[in-house]
C-alpha positions in Angstrom: 11.8 -5.4 8.8 8.1 -5.1 8.3 6.7 -1.7 9.0 3.7 -1.6 11.4 0.5 -1.7 9.5 2.1 -2.9 6.2 0.6 -6.3 6.2 -2.8 -5.0 7.3 -2.9 -2.5 4.4 -1.9 -5.1 1.8 -4.4 -7.6 3.3 -7.2 -5.0 3.0 -6.2 -4.2 -0.6 -6.0 -7.8 -1.8 -9.2 -8.9 0.0 -11.2 -6.1 -1.5 -11.6 -3.9 1.5 -10.3 -1.1 -0.6 -10.0 -0.5 -4.4 -6.8 0.7 -6.0 -8.3 4.1 -6.3 -9.2 4.2 -2.6 -5.7 3.4 -1.5 -3.5 6.4 -1.0 0.0 5.7 -2.2 1.4 8.4 0.0 -0.2 6.8 3.1 1.3 3.5 2.2 4.7 5.0 1.7 4.5 6.8 5.0 3.7 3.4 6.6 7.1 2.3 5.5 6.2 0.2 2.4 8.7 0.3 -0.5 7.1 1.6 -3.7 7.9 -1.7 -5.6 5.4 -3.4 -3.3 2.5 -1.2 -4.2 -0.3 -3.2 -6.0 -0.3 -0.6 -8.8 2.0 1.6 -10.8 2.9 5.0 -9.4 4.6 8.0 -11.1 6.1 8.9 -7.7 8.5 6.0 -7.7 
């Protein structure tokens, strides 16, 4: 299942609404997105 907000977050990232530095990995994780779908590497995997 797709977590609420997941597609919106990724759309904003890939369309330049946010830079990688501006995206909080913890917030993405709390939104229900698996770590492997993050658009950058994280040491919290």
